[in-house]
MIDOSE-1310 file (N, C-alpha, C; in nm, 2 decimals, decimal comma, always signed):
residues 273
mlyl	-2,78/-0,14/+3,57/-2,82/+0,02/+3,59/-2,75/+0,10/+3,72; -2,67/+0,19/+3,72/-2,70/+0,31/+3,84/-2,75/+0,42/+3,81; -2,86/+0,46/+3,89/-2,96/+0,57/+3,94/-2,88/+0,64/+3,99; -2,87/+0,78/+3,99/-2,85/+0,89/+4,06/-2,93/+1,00/+4,08
vatp	-3,00/+0,93/+4,21/-3,12/+0,96/+4,26/-3,11/+1,14/+4,32; -3,16/+1,24/+4,35/-3,20/+1,34/+4,39/-3,28/+1,36/+4,52; -3,22/+1,35/+4,62/-3,30/+1,35/+4,78/-3,35/+1,50/+4,80; -3,41/+1,56/+4,90/-3,40/+1,67/+4,95/-3,33/+1,74/+5,02
ignl	-3,31/+1,90/+5,01/-3,19/+1,90/+5,08/-3,23/+2,04/+5,22; -3,35/+1,94/+5,26/-3,40/+1,99/+5,38/-3,56/+1,96/+5,38; -3,63/+2,00/+5,31/-3,75/+1,97/+5,28/-3,80/+1,83/+5,25; -3,87/+1,73/+5,28/-3,87/+1,61/+5,30/-3,95/+1,55/+5,15
gdls	-4,04/+1,68/+5,15/-4,17/+1,70/+5,02/-4,11/+1,77/+4,94; -3,99/+1,77/+4,91/-3,95/+1,82/+4,78/-3,91/+1,64/+4,73; -3,91/+1,53/+4,77/-3,90/+1,41/+4,68/-4,01/+1,41/+4,64; -3,93/+1,39/+4,48/-4,05/+1,35/+4,38/-4,08/+1,20/+4,35
praa	-4,18/+1,14/+4,35/-4,27/+1,06/+4,28/-4,17/+0,94/+4,24; -4,10/+1,01/+4,09/-3,99/+0,91/+4,05/-3,86/+0,89/+4,14; -3,85/+0,99/+4,21/-3,75/+0,89/+4,29/-3,73/+0,83/+4,39; -3,85/+0,82/+4,48/-3,94/+0,71/+4,56/-3,96/+0,62/+4,50
atla	-4,02/+0,65/+4,35/-4,02/+0,48/+4,33/-3,91/+0,40/+4,29; -3,79/+0,48/+4,25/-3,69/+0,43/+4,18/-3,62/+0,40/+4,37; -3,64/+0,42/+4,47/-3,54/+0,35/+4,54/-3,61/+0,27/+4,54; -3,76/+0,21/+4,55/-3,82/+0,15/+4,63/-3,77/+0,00/+4,48
evdf	-3,77/+0,07/+4,38/-3,73/-0,09/+4,29/-3,61/-0,12/+4,28; -3,50/-0,05/+4,32/-3,36/-0,08/+4,31/-3,34/-0,23/+4,43; -3,20/-0,25/+4,34/-3,13/-0,40/+4,44/-3,08/-0,34/+4,55; -3,02/-0,25/+4,58/-2,95/-0,18/+4,68/-2,90/-0,05/+4,67
iaae	-2,90/+0,05/+4,75/-2,88/+0,15/+4,79/-2,71/+0,20/+4,79; -2,65/+0,24/+4,74/-2,49/+0,36/+4,77/-2,54/+0,48/+4,83; -2,49/+0,49/+4,96/-2,49/+0,58/+5,02/-2,38/+0,67/+5,10; -2,40/+0,79/+5,10/-2,30/+0,92/+5,15/-2,27/+0,84/+5,33
dtrv	-2,40/+0,85/+5,36/-2,41/+0,87/+5,53/-2,56/+0,77/+5,57; -2,47/+0,61/+5,56/-2,65/+0,49/+5,58/-2,76/+0,54/+5,66; -2,68/+0,61/+5,79/-2,75/+0,68/+5,88/-2,88/+0,76/+5,88; -2,85/+0,88/+5,74/-2,88/+0,97/+5,73/-3,01/+0,89/+5,59
tlkl	-2,95/+0,80/+5,49/-3,07/+0,71/+5,44/-3,15/+0,67/+5,50; -3,11/+0,59/+5,60/-3,21/+0,54/+5,65/-3,31/+0,60/+5,73; -3,32/+0,67/+5,74/-3,41/+0,80/+5,83/-3,48/+0,85/+5,72; -3,47/+0,88/+5,56/-3,52/+0,88/+5,44/-3,60/+0,75/+5,41
lnhl	-3,56/+0,64/+5,40/-3,67/+0,50/+5,37/-3,72/+0,46/+5,47; -3,72/+0,57/+5,58/-3,80/+0,51/+5,69/-3,92/+0,61/+5,68; -3,92/+0,71/+5,68/-3,98/+0,81/+5,60/-4,08/+0,75/+5,50; -4,04/+0,66/+5,36/-4,09/+0,66/+5,28/-4,15/+0,48/+5,31
glkk	-4,16/+0,42/+5,43/-4,17/+0,31/+5,48/-4,09/+0,17/+5,33; -3,95/+0,20/+5,32/-3,89/+0,12/+5,22/-3,77/+0,05/+5,33; -3,81/-0,09/+5,28/-3,65/-0,15/+5,35/-3,55/-0,20/+5,25; -3,43/-0,14/+5,23/-3,33/-0,17/+5,12/-3,19/-0,20/+5,15
plvs	-3,13/-0,28/+5,10/-2,96/-0,34/+5,18/-2,90/-0,21/+5,14; -2,83/-0,12/+5,25/-2,75/-0,03/+5,21/-2,59/+0,02/+5,22; -2,52/+0,01/+5,12/-2,39/+0,05/+5,09/-2,29/+0,15/+5,18; -2,22/+0,19/+5,24/-2,16/+0,31/+5,24/-2,05/+0,34/+5,10
yhqh	-2,08/+0,48/+5,07/-2,01/+0,52/+4,96/-1,99/+0,68/+4,97; -1,85/+0,71/+5,01/-1,85/+0,84/+5,03/-1,68/+0,92/+5,00; -1,60/+1,01/+5,05/-1,52/+1,09/+5,02/-1,45/+0,99/+5,08; -1,40/+0,94/+5,15/-1,31/+0,86/+5,28/-1,33/+0,67/+5,23
nhvt	-1,41/+0,65/+5,18/-1,38/+0,50/+5,11/-1,39/+0,48/+4,96; -1,42/+0,59/+4,87/-1,44/+0,54/+4,72/-1,38/+0,48/+4,65; -1,23/+0,46/+4,72/-1,18/+0,37/+4,64/-1,15/+0,25/+4,65; -1,20/+0,17/+4,74/-1,24/+0,04/+4,74/-1,33/+0,03/+4,74
agpa	-1,51/+0,10/+4,80/-1,63/+0,08/+4,79/-1,66/+0,05/+4,59; -1,60/+0,18/+4,51/-1,64/+0,20/+4,36/-1,65/+0,07/+4,35; -1,53/+0,01/+4,31/-1,48/-0,10/+4,22/-1,59/-0,20/+4,31; -1,63/-0,19/+4,43/-1,69/-0,34/+4,51/-1,90/-0,32/+4,42
ilar	-1,87/-0,19/+4,41/-2,03/-0,12/+4,35/-2,04/-0,16/+4,17; -1,94/-0,15/+4,15/-1,98/-0,13/+4,02/-1,97/-0,29/+3,97; -1,88/-0,39/+4,07/-1,90/-0,51/+3,99/-2,00/-0,60/+4,05; -2,13/-0,52/+4,11/-2,23/-0,57/+4,13/-2,32/-0,49/+4,03
lrag	-2,31/-0,42/+4,00/-2,40/-0,34/+3,86/-2,34/-0,44/+3,76; -2,22/-0,47/+3,74/-2,17/-0,56/+3,61/-2,24/-0,64/+3,64; -2,26/-0,76/+3,78/-2,32/-0,83/+3,75/-2,47/-0,86/+3,76; -2,48/-0,75/+3,78/-2,70/-0,73/+3,66/-2,81/-0,66/+3,81
enca	-2,68/-0,59/+3,90/-2,81/-0,53/+4,02/-2,83/-0,38/+3,95; -2,92/-0,36/+4,05/-2,91/-0,17/+4,00/-2,93/-0,13/+4,15; -2,82/-0,02/+4,10/-2,81/+0,03/+4,24/-2,87/+0,20/+4,24; -2,91/+0,25/+4,34/-2,92/+0,37/+4,35/-2,83/+0,49/+4,41
lvtd	-2,74/+0,56/+4,37/-2,67/+0,66/+4,45/-2,73/+0,79/+4,51; -2,72/+0,78/+4,67/-2,77/+0,92/+4,69/-2,66/+0,97/+4,75; -2,67/+1,10/+4,80/-2,60/+1,17/+4,90/-2,67/+1,20/+5,03; -2,60/+1,25/+5,11/-2,69/+1,31/+5,22/-2,80/+1,44/+5,21
agtp	-2,77/+1,50/+5,08/-2,85/+1,60/+5,06/-2,84/+1,64/+4,90; -2,96/+1,64/+4,84/-2,90/+1,72/+4,69/-2,84/+1,60/+4,57; -2,80/+1,66/+4,46/-2,77/+1,59/+4,40/-2,63/+1,49/+4,39; -2,65/+1,39/+4,35/-2,55/+1,27/+4,36/-2,45/+1,31/+4,27
aisd	-2,28/+1,32/+4,26/-2,19/+1,37/+4,17/-2,15/+1,46/+4,10; -2,24/+1,57/+4,26/-2,22/+1,73/+4,23/-2,12/+1,77/+4,36; -2,00/+1,80/+4,31/-1,93/+1,87/+4,45/-1,91/+1,71/+4,55; -1,89/+1,56/+4,53/-1,90/+1,47/+4,57/-1,84/+1,37/+4,47
pgee	-1,80/+1,27/+4,54/-1,71/+1,16/+4,46/-1,79/+1,06/+4,38; -1,98/+1,08/+4,41/-2,03/+1,01/+4,28/-1,97/+1,06/+4,15; -1,89/+1,11/+4,10/-1,84/+1,18/+3,96/-1,77/+1,05/+3,92; -1,65/+0,97/+4,04/-1,57/+0,88/+3,98/-1,63/+0,78/+3,99
lvra	-1,75/+0,72/+4,01/-1,85/+0,62/+4,01/-1,87/+0,62/+3,87; -1,98/+0,74/+3,85/-2,02/+0,76/+3,73/-1,93/+0,72/+3,59; -1,80/+0,79/+3,61/-1,68/+0,79/+3,53/-1,69/+0,62/+3,45; -1,62/+0,55/+3,60/-1,60/+0,41/+3,61/-1,70/+0,32/+3,53
cges	-1,86/+0,37/+3,56/-1,95/+0,32/+3,46/-1,95/+0,32/+3,35; -1,90/+0,44/+3,31/-1,92/+0,49/+3,14/-1,80/+0,41/+3,08; -1,69/+0,42/+3,17/-1,59/+0,30/+3,09/-1,60/+0,12/+3,10; -1,70/+0,13/+3,16/-1,73/-0,02/+3,17/-1,86/-0,05/+3,09
gvev	-1,94/+0,03/+3,07/-2,03/+0,01/+2,95/-2,17/-0,03/+3,07; -2,14/+0,01/+3,16/-2,29/+0,05/+3,27/-2,37/+0,14/+3,25; -2,49/+0,14/+3,23/-2,55/+0,25/+3,20/-2,61/+0,36/+3,34; -2,63/+0,50/+3,31/-2,63/+0,53/+3,42/-2,74/+0,64/+3,40
qaip	-2,85/+0,68/+3,48/-2,94/+0,73/+3,50/-2,96/+0,83/+3,58; -2,98/+0,96/+3,56/-3,05/+1,10/+3,66/-3,18/+1,07/+3,69; -3,18/+1,12/+3,82/-3,33/+1,11/+3,86/-3,35/+1,24/+3,93; -3,38/+1,32/+3,82/-3,34/+1,47/+3,92/-3,43/+1,56/+4,01
gcca	-3,42/+1,61/+4,05/-3,47/+1,65/+4,21/-3,37/+1,80/+4,28; -3,39/+1,86/+4,37/-3,31/+1,93/+4,42/-3,14/+1,94/+4,44; -3,11/+2,03/+4,40/-2,95/+2,06/+4,37/-2,95/+2,25/+4,43; -2,85/+2,22/+4,57/-2,86/+2,35/+4,65/-2,82/+2,44/+4,52
lvna	-2,69/+2,47/+4,42/-2,68/+2,57/+4,38/-2,78/+2,62/+4,29; -2,85/+2,53/+4,21/-2,97/+2,58/+4,14/-3,03/+2,70/+4,18; -3,07/+2,65/+4,33/-3,18/+2,69/+4,41/-3,12/+2,83/+4,40; -3,02/+2,87/+4,55/-2,94/+2,95/+4,52/-2,93/+3,04/+4,41
lals	-2,92/+2,99/+4,31/-2,88/+3,06/+4,19/-3,05/+3,16/+4,12; -3,09/+3,08/+4,15/-3,23/+3,14/+4,13/-3,30/+3,24/+4,19; -3,24/+3,24/+4,32/-3,30/+3,31/+4,46/-3,21/+3,45/+4,41; -3,07/+3,46/+4,37/-2,99/+3,56/+4,44/-3,04/+3,69/+4,34
glpt	-3,12/+3,68/+4,29/-3,12/+3,80/+4,18/-2,99/+3,86/+4,08; -2,92/+3,76/+4,08/-2,77/+3,80/+4,00/-2,77/+3,72/+3,88; -2,71/+3,78/+3,79/-2,74/+3,74/+3,64/-2,69/+3,56/+3,66; -2,76/+3,48/+3,56/-2,78/+3,37/+3,56/-2,76/+3,33/+3,44
grft	-2,77/+3,35/+3,35/-2,70/+3,30/+3,18/-2,58/+3,29/+3,21; -2,53/+3,28/+3,26/-2,38/+3,24/+3,24/-2,34/+3,24/+3,39; -2,28/+3,16/+3,47/-2,24/+3,12/+3,58/-2,10/+2,97/+3,63; -2,01/+3,03/+3,70/-1,95/+2,88/+3,72/-1,96/+2,86/+3,88
fegf	-1,97/+2,69/+3,88/-1,95/+2,66/+4,03/-1,83/+2,65/+4,08; -1,80/+2,69/+4,20/-1,66/+2,70/+4,22/-1,67/+2,55/+4,34; -1,75/+2,51/+4,39/-1,80/+2,45/+4,57/-1,71/+2,52/+4,65; -1,67/+2,40/+4,69/-1,61/+2,43/+4,84/-1,49/+2,49/+4,85
lsvn	-1,44/+2,58/+4,90/-1,32/+2,64/+4,91/-1,21/+2,56/+5,00; -1,12/+2,55/+4,98/-0,96/+2,48/+5,07/-1,02/+2,58/+5,18; -0,96/+2,46/+5,32/-0,98/+2,52/+5,49/-0,82/+2,60/+5,48; -0,67/+2,59/+5,44/-0,57/+2,65/+5,39/-0,62/+2,80/+5,36
rssr	-0,58/+2,87/+5,43/-0,56/+2,99/+5,40/-0,55/+3,04/+5,26; -0,42/+3,03/+5,24/-0,32/+3,02/+5,11/-0,36/+3,02/+4,98; -0,44/+2,87/+5,02/-0,51/+2,78/+4,85/-0,61/+2,86/+4,87; -0,68/+2,90/+4,97/-0,83/+2,96/+4,93/-0,80/+3,10/+4,89
rahl	-0,71/+3,20/+4,92/-0,67/+3,30/+4,84/-0,62/+3,26/+4,71; -0,53/+3,18/+4,71/-0,48/+3,15/+4,56/-0,57/+3,12/+4,43; -0,65/+3,04/+4,49/-0,81/+3,01/+4,46/-0,89/+3,15/+4,39; -0,90/+3,23/+4,48/-1,01/+3,32/+4,49/-0,97/+3,42/+4,40
qsla	-0,76/+3,45/+4,42/-0,71/+3,55/+4,32/-0,75/+3,48/+4,13; -0,75/+3,40/+4,11/-0,75/+3,29/+4,01/-0,90/+3,32/+3,94; -0,98/+3,37/+4,02/-1,12/+3,42/+3,98/-1,13/+3,57/+3,95; -1,03/+3,65/+4,00/-1,05/+3,78/+3,98/-1,08/+3,89/+3,91
eeer	-1,06/+3,81/+3,81/-1,16/+3,85/+3,64/-1,28/+3,79/+3,61; -1,27/+3,71/+3,67/-1,43/+3,62/+3,62/-1,51/+3,68/+3,61; -1,57/+3,69/+3,50/-1,70/+3,84/+3,51/-1,83/+3,70/+3,52; -1,84/+3,61/+3,48/-1,94/+3,50/+3,52/-1,99/+3,52/+3,66
tmif	-2,12/+3,52/+3,66/-2,14/+3,46/+3,84/-2,11/+3,36/+3,91; -2,03/+3,40/+4,04/-2,03/+3,28/+4,09/-2,07/+3,21/+4,22; -2,08/+3,07/+4,24/-2,18/+3,01/+4,36/-2,05/+2,94/+4,45; -2,07/+2,94/+4,53/-1,95/+2,80/+4,62/-2,05/+2,80/+4,75
yeap	-2,02/+2,70/+4,80/-2,09/+2,61/+4,90/-1,99/+2,68/+5,06; -2,04/+2,67/+5,18/-1,92/+2,73/+5,27/-2,02/+2,67/+5,38; -1,96/+2,64/+5,50/-1,96/+2,56/+5,64/-1,96/+2,69/+5,71; -2,07/+2,69/+5,83/-2,05/+2,81/+5,91/-1,96/+2,85/+5,99
hkll	-1,84/+2,73/+6,03/-1,74/+2,81/+6,09/-1,67/+2,87/+6,04; -1,66/+2,81/+5,83/-1,56/+2,90/+5,79/-1,61/+3,02/+5,71; -1,73/+3,07/+5,72/-1,77/+3,15/+5,66/-1,73/+3,28/+5,67; -1,69/+3,36/+5,85/-1,61/+3,47/+5,84/-1,51/+3,45/+5,75
gtla	-1,41/+3,37/+5,81/-1,25/+3,38/+5,70/-1,28/+3,39/+5,54; -1,34/+3,29/+5,50/-1,44/+3,32/+5,34/-1,39/+3,46/+5,25; -1,56/+3,52/+5,40/-1,61/+3,64/+5,32/-1,47/+3,74/+5,36; -1,37/+3,75/+5,44/-1,26/+3,83/+5,46/-1,20/+3,82/+5,32
dmaa	-1,17/+3,70/+5,29/-1,06/+3,65/+5,16/-1,16/+3,75/+5,03; -1,25/+3,68/+5,06/-1,36/+3,75/+4,93/-1,35/+3,91/+4,85; -1,35/+3,95/+5,06/-1,34/+4,08/+5,02/-1,25/+4,12/+5,00; -1,14/+4,12/+5,03/-0,99/+4,08/+5,02/-0,97/+4,10/+4,87
vfgg	-1,01/+4,01/+4,79/-0,97/+3,98/+4,65/-1,06/+4,06/+4,54; -1,17/+4,05/+4,58/-1,31/+4,11/+4,47/-1,35/+4,24/+4,51; -1,32/+4,28/+4,65/-1,35/+4,42/+4,70/-1,48/+4,43/+4,83; -1,49/+4,48/+4,87/-1,64/+4,48/+4,96/-1,69/+4,51/+4,95
drpv	-1,72/+4,55/+4,78/-1,87/+4,67/+4,76/-1,89/+4,53/+4,59; -1,85/+4,40/+4,63/-1,90/+4,38/+4,52/-2,03/+4,27/+4,60; -2,16/+4,25/+4,48/-2,25/+4,20/+4,55/-2,28/+4,07/+4,55; -2,33/+4,04/+4,65/-2,33/+3,86/+4,76/-2,47/+3,83/+4,72
alcr	-2,50/+3,73/+4,73/-2,63/+3,66/+4,80/-2,55/+3,56/+4,85; -2,62/+3,58/+5,00/-2,59/+3,48/+5,11/-2,77/+3,41/+5,15; -2,67/+3,26/+5,10/-2,85/+3,17/+5,13/-2,82/+3,05/+5,21; -2,90/+3,06/+5,32/-2,89/+2,97/+5,44/-3,03/+2,86/+5,45
eltk	-2,98/+2,73/+5,48/-3,07/+2,65/+5,48/-3,17/+2,62/+5,42; -3,13/+2,65/+5,29/-3,25/+2,66/+5,19/-3,35/+2,51/+5,23; -3,47/+2,61/+5,22/-3,57/+2,44/+5,23/-3,61/+2,42/+5,36; -3,52/+2,44/+5,43/-3,51/+2,42/+5,61/-3,60/+2,52/+5,71
lhee	-3,67/+2,51/+5,82/-3,73/+2,59/+5,86/-3,69/+2,74/+5,88; -3,54/+2,75/+5,91/-3,50/+2,88/+5,93/-3,45/+2,92/+5,79; -3,49/+2,90/+5,63/-3,45/+2,95/+5,51/-3,42/+3,09/+5,52; -3,31/+3,15/+5,49/-3,28/+3,27/+5,46/-3,21/+3,32/+5,35
tvrt	-3,25/+3,44/+5,26/-3,16/+3,50/+5,17/-3,13/+3,63/+5,18; -2,99/+3,60/+5,23/-2,96/+3,78/+5,23/-2,90/+3,88/+5,09; -2,92/+3,95/+5,01/-2,87/+4,01/+4,91/-2,83/+4,17/+4,96; -2,67/+4,14/+4,96/-2,57/+4,28/+5,01/-2,47/+4,23/+4,98
tlae	-2,37/+4,32/+5,00/-2,22/+4,34/+4,96/-2,14/+4,26/+5,02; -2,03/+4,20/+5,01/-1,92/+4,13/+5,08/-1,88/+4,14/+5,23; -1,88/+4,32/+5,19/-1,83/+4,43/+5,31/-1,96/+4,41/+5,41; -2,09/+4,41/+5,38/-2,14/+4,43/+5,47/-2,21/+4,32/+5,53
aler	-2,20/+4,18/+5,43/-2,22/+4,05/+5,49/-2,07/+4,00/+5,58; -1,98/+4,08/+5,56/-1,89/+4,01/+5,70/-1,94/+4,08/+5,77; -1,94/+4,21/+5,82/-2,02/+4,30/+5,89/-2,12/+4,24/+5,99; -2,19/+4,18/+5,92/-2,33/+4,11/+5,97/-2,30/+4,01/+6,02
wqat	-2,21/+3,96/+5,96/-2,20/+3,79/+6,08/-2,09/+3,78/+6,14; -2,00/+3,90/+6,14/-1,94/+3,90/+6,27/-2,02/+3,96/+6,39; -2,09/+4,05/+6,39/-2,22/+4,04/+6,50/-2,31/+3,96/+6,53; -2,34/+3,86/+6,45/-2,39/+3,76/+6,46/-2,34/+3,62/+6,46
pprg	-2,33/+3,53/+6,50/-2,24/+3,42/+6,47/-2,34/+3,31/+6,35; -2,31/+3,31/+6,24/-2,34/+3,21/+6,14/-2,36/+3,06/+6,16; -2,52/+3,02/+6,16/-2,57/+2,90/+6,15/-2,63/+2,83/+6,03; -2,60/+2,71/+6,03/-2,65/+2,63/+5,87/-2,59/+2,67/+5,78
efvl	-2,59/+2,56/+5,68/-2,51/+2,57/+5,57/-2,52/+2,67/+5,48; -2,42/+2,72/+5,35/-2,43/+2,87/+5,30/-2,44/+2,80/+5,19; -2,46/+2,90/+5,08/-2,47/+2,90/+4,96/-2,43/+3,01/+4,87; -2,29/+3,04/+4,84/-2,25/+3,23/+4,83/-2,29/+3,23/+4,68
viag	-2,34/+3,32/+4,64/-2,39/+3,33/+4,47/-2,28/+3,50/+4,49; -2,19/+3,52/+4,44/-2,13/+3,63/+4,39/-2,14/+3,66/+4,25; -2,13/+3,83/+4,26/-2,17/+3,91/+4,10/-1,99/+3,86/+4,05; -2,05/+3,85/+3,92/-1,91/+3,86/+3,82/-1,85/+4,03/+3,81
appr	-1,68/+4,01/+3,83/-1,64/+4,18/+3,76/-1,70/+4,20/+3,68; -1,67/+4,35/+3,69/-1,71/+4,42/+3,57/-1,66/+4,38/+3,44; -1,75/+4,38/+3,30/-1,65/+4,36/+3,20/-1,51/+4,45/+3,16; -1,45/+4,40/+3,15/-1,34/+4,49/+3,12/-1,36/+4,60/+3,02
ekaq	-1,30/+4,74/+2,97/-1,33/+4,77/+2,88/-1,22/+4,71/+2,79; -1,29/+4,73/+2,63/-1,22/+4,73/+2,54/-1,09/+4,82/+2,45; -0,95/+4,80/+2,47/-0,87/+4,91/+2,38/-0,94/+4,98/+2,27; -0,93/+5,10/+2,30/-1,02/+5,21/+2,20/-0,85/+5,24/+2,10
vtle	-0,87/+5,17/+2,01/-0,78/+5,20/+1,88/-0,87/+5,21/+1,73; -0,82/+5,25/+1,67/-0,85/+5,30/+1,51/-0,87/+5,15/+1,42; -0,97/+5,18/+1,33/-0,93/+5,08/+1,22/-0,81/+5,04/+1,17; -0,72/+5,13/+1,15/-0,60/+5,14/+1,08/-0,54/+5,02/+1,19
egve	-0,55/+5,12/+1,35/-0,46/+5,00/+1,42/-0,50/+4,87/+1,43; -0,63/+4,84/+1,43/-0,63/+4,71/+1,39/-0,61/+4,63/+1,29; -0,62/+4,70/+1,20/-0,55/+4,60/+1,09/-0,43/+4,55/+1,09; -0,34/+4,64/+1,13/-0,20/+4,63/+1,21/-0,19/+4,52/+1,27
lvlr	-0,31/+4,49/+1,39/-0,30/+4,38/+1,48/-0,30/+4,24/+1,42; -0,43/+4,27/+1,31/-0,42/+4,20/+1,22/-0,32/+4,12/+1,13; -0,23/+4,17/+1,08/-0,15/+4,13/+1,03/-0,01/+4,10/+1,12; -0,01/+4,18/+1,21/+0,12/+4,11/+1,25/+0,08/+3,94/+1,36
rrea	-0,08/+3,95/+1,35/-0,10/+3,78/+1,36/-0,04/+3,69/+1,26; -0,10/+3,79/+1,12/-0,10/+3,66/+1,04/+0,08/+3,66/+1,02; +0,14/+3,75/+1,00/+0,25/+3,75/+1,03/+0,36/+3,63/+1,06; +0,25/+3,60/+1,22/+0,34/+3,48/+1,30/+0,26/+3,36/+1,25
gmgl	+0,18/+3,38/+1,11/+0,11/+3,23/+1,06/-0,01/+3,20/+1,10; -0,05/+3,28/+1,17/-0,21/+3,28/+1,20/-0,31/+3,32/+1,12; -0,39/+3,20/+1,05/-0,56/+3,25/+0,95/-0,62/+3,39/+0,99; -0,58/+3,44/+0,85/-0,66/+3,56/+0,85/-0,80/+3,54/+0,90
keav	-0,90/+3,48/+0,88/-1,02/+3,46/+0,98/-0,99/+3,46/+1,10; -0,93/+3,37/+1,15/-0,90/+3,38/+1,33/-0,82/+3,53/+1,37; -0,73/+3,58/+1,27/-0,65/+3,67/+1,35/-0,75/+3,80/+1,33; -0,88/+3,82/+1,22/-0,99/+3,90/+1,28/-1,06/+3,85/+1,37
rqva	-1,11/+3,75/+1,38/-1,19/+3,71/+1,56/-1,11/+3,79/+1,64; -0,97/+3,73/+1,65/-0,94/+3,78/+1,80/-0,89/+3,90/+1,82; -0,88/+3,98/+1,72/-0,87/+4,15/+1,70/-0,99/+4,18/+1,71; -1,08/+4,14/+1,65/-1,21/+4,22/+1,70/-1,24/+4,23/+1,83
adtg	-1,25/+4,08/+1,91/-1,31/+4,04/+2,02/-1,21/+4,17/+2,15; -1,10/+4,16/+2,08/-1,02/+4,22/+2,20/-1,03/+4,38/+2,21; -1,05/+4,43/+2,07/-1,09/+4,59/+2,04/-1,23/+4,65/+2,02; -1,32/+4,54/+2,00/-1,46/+4,56/+2,00/-1,49/+4,66/+1,86
lprn	-1,35/+4,62/+1,78/-1,43/+4,69/+1,64/-1,50/+4,58/+1,53; -1,60/+4,60/+1,42/-1,64/+4,52/+1,39/-1,59/+4,44/+1,25; -1,58/+4,31/+1,32/-1,54/+4,21/+1,24/-1,56/+4,25/+1,10; -1,70/+4,28/+1,05/-1,71/+4,26/+0,90/-1,58/+4,36/+0,84
qlyd	-1,59/+4,48/+0,91/-1,49/+4,59/+0,84/-1,36/+4,59/+0,90; -1,32/+4,52/+0,96/-1,16/+4,45/+0,97/-1,14/+4,38/+0,92; -1,24/+4,26/+0,82/-1,18/+4,16/+0,78/-1,16/+4,19/+0,61; -1,28/+4,29/+0,56/-1,26/+4,42/+0,47/-1,14/+4,46/+0,44
aalr	-1,12/+4,56/+0,57/-1,00/+4,63/+0,58/-0,89/+4,59/+0,56; -0,84/+4,44/+0,62/-0,73/+4,34/+0,60/-0,76/+4,31/+0,48; -0,81/+4,25/+0,37/-0,83/+4,22/+0,24/-0,72/+4,35/+0,18; -0,77/+4,46/+0,21/-0,72/+4,56/+0,13/-0,58/+4,59/+0,15
a	-0,52/+4,62/+0,28/-0,42/+4,60/+0,32/-0,29/+4,55/+0,21
């Protein structure tokens, strides 16, 4: 069995009893940084064999871990902080386990993106997690540009030394007046959430050098206004799609979504046309 054990993102008191029990019961632990995990185990009074599994060795370490799992051992996968397989190579080990018939269980706990979303005060019903942006500015700009019309709340991770460049690019692409919540040092002593705009955030941290790891939660783009068309014009759009080979129901669904016209009225009118 592979256990995905969520670990605290700052406050050790957030480790669940189930997570502690799982770490105590497994045969070995695969850790992003064995030194960080050793401190956690010392806090719990546990001694366990540790193997390293991270971005730079997962190609070779993954098969070795999988071989031990297939031989009957149980392994706990942990990251330095938070939930394994979220924005780290753990997803590849999970996929390999699935392909090999090895069972995987998640031991839930801390996840910085979920905490930040809850703290943001921004819409939480629909959101997209974008992880870390590229260090390369042109790649970062291209990534942000692809999200220019994204209407869902967007969540990013960012390191302090890259924050100002990222905020500048975000303000350029999304507009300086776009609402943002910057969550810093979550669950730690100097935890802080600043709810502001991208332009004001850039000004704030230009004056005060940023410290700590950040989660940026950004409001989505305002919904695009639907084209104002009459029912007759809507029917004409449906008929054009029908001529192109589309089924009536799908054509009506698309035109209704694009124009805001009531689907039932549009369907009835198209049947009569």
